[in-house]
N, C-alpha and C positions, 0 to 999 in steps of 0.2 A: 179274556185278555184284560189285564189290569190297565189302569189309566197311564201308568208309567210306560208300559210296553206300547200302548197306543200312541203316546206322545213321541216315543222313540221312533216308531214306525213312520209317523208323519214327518218327523225331522229328516230321516234318511230319504224318504220319498222326495221331499222338497230339495234337499241337497243334490240328489241324483238328477232331478229335472234341471236344476240350475247348471250343474256341470255339463249335462248333455247339451243344453242350449248354448252354453258358452263355447264348448268344443265345436259344435256345428257352425256357430258364427265365426269362430277362428278359422276353420277350414275354408269357409266361404270367402272370408277376407283374403286369405292366402291365394285363392283362385283368382280374385280380382286384381292382384298385384301385377299379373301379366299384362294388364291393360295400360300400365304406366310404362312409357318408353324407356329403354335402357339408357342410362346416363342422364336421366332427367333430374337427378338430385332428389330433393325432398318434395313431398306433396303439400307442405306448408312452408311459406316463406315469411320471415319476420320483416316488418317495415315500421319505421318510426317517423311520425310527423309532429310538428309543433304548430298550434294555432293560437295566435294572440289577437286580442280585440280591445278596443278602448272601452267597450261596455262588457266587461268580464263578469259582471254580477250574475247574469243569467246565461252565460255562454254554455255551460254544461247542459242546461235544459234545451237550448237551441240545437246543440250538437246531437243530443239524444233524439230530438224530433226529426232531424235530417237522417240519422242512421235508421230510424224506424221505417223510412220510406223505401229502403233497399231490401228486396227479397233475398233471403239467404244470409243476411247480416245478423250476427248474434253478439250481444254485449257480454263479454266474458268477465270483465272486471270494471267496476265503477267506483273510483276513488276521487277524492278532492283533487282537482287539477290534472286528472289523468283518467282516460278511458282506454280499455283494451277491447278490441272487437275482432271477430273472425268474419270474413266475408269472401265470396268468390273473387278471385283476382281480376276477372273481367269487369267487375263493377268499380274497381279502384279509380279509374279515370273519371267516371261520373261522380263518385263521392268527392274526389279532389275538387272538381268544379263547384259542387254544391257548398262544400266547406269554405272554399275561397270567398264565397259571398258573405261569410260571417266575420271575416277578419283576414289578417295576414297569415297565410299558410306556408310554412317552411317544410319542404319534403326533400331532404338531401338524398341524392342518388336516385331521384324519381325517374322512372322510365315507363314507356308504354308497353314494353315487352317484359311480362312477368313469366317466369319459368314454371312456377308451381300453380296448380289450380285454385289453391286457397291461400289467403293472406291473413296473417295475424298482425293487426295494426295497433301500434301503441301510439295513442294520440295525447300529447301533453298540451294542457290548456293554460293560458296565462293572460295577463293584461299587458298592454303596451306601456313600457316604462316612460315616466314623464320627465 
């Protein structure tokens, strides 16, 4: 067997394994969809909040520290003056309380009843205008 044939063999083997694993993961995910109640909408809900503080210099760092305290919270996007994170919707009320201690938190349409199990939270950060 030449080197080229051996490389081709390993490439096809790797691709076959990847496709096989992908297909089995896809079918498992499809089986799990039946656990979501009919008419529940999405499994991810978008929410936007705005946090302002007089001490905005280290606000991003303080918010990151608070987010790290929550199990299941993942920082998806970290930009200047904006953080996007994913977390279980059940933790949203606790996060709201903790962030309120850092400054003025505006959460339009906030409710204690979240329909989706996961929330994608867009958090805009800023300073209080003088």
